[in-house]
Phi, psi and omega in degrees: 000328180296326179298320179294326179293328181282332183298313179300324179295318179293317179298320179298316179297314180296318180296315180295317179295316180296318180293315181294322176296318179293321179292321181290326182263346185286345184269348184282146174283155181302324182270000182091182181279134180252127179238135179229160179091162181286148177284144177289142179276119177294144182247099177299141182297337184281347181291139174295143183253131181231173169219147183236140179280344179161178180303137179080355179262141182289152174285141181231157175244139178047056183293147175279329175227153181203138180244131180255114175055027178069009185238323183249117181250120178258132180226167179052041181287129176240115189274128173270327179209156178201141172102344179273197177301332177219153176238137184233141181212167168238157180177208179234158181226140174219172176151162182295338178300336189273348183296142355269000186301325184265337187064220180260002185263145177291152177248145176295141184215153169252133187239137179223112173271142181207184177071053181299136179233128179279131178222107179055245184260012180224166167232156184230143169284137185250354180223153174220140173242130178242115182255119183235115179289144175087003177277152172302149185312314182296317179291322178299315181293327181299333185263359187285336181206086180259141179276139178252154176289133174237120180301146178289163178294142177277140177294147180298143182277000000 
């Protein structure tokens, strides 16, 4: 009689093991999981953070002045934060994009660099938003998400 008592316990164990194994393997596709596209580069927090004005220009941190694509010139930048997922500053902005609304005078602006990208031993902000109160809607929107130059990865030495 004892043998019969042990059989349901063994059957229960086998059934549970078989079901869990079947459930774990039953969800996979026959060819396996397909992943496409480039992997995102993780950005360790310890990397120094820079921004670059363009090809051949050095990366800088917390610049006092900065030019975006030769058209938007940021000056008198005072940084509230730098090095995190976003960097924020206040300052002034000028450039030919602003004519005639700005004339020749700089306008007060709030600046936000974002989109950190890891490159070798540094990381770079890849986007900038320049918020200027009092601009016509089209000009205000043009400055909300500008792409920045990010140097390419250096080949290993």
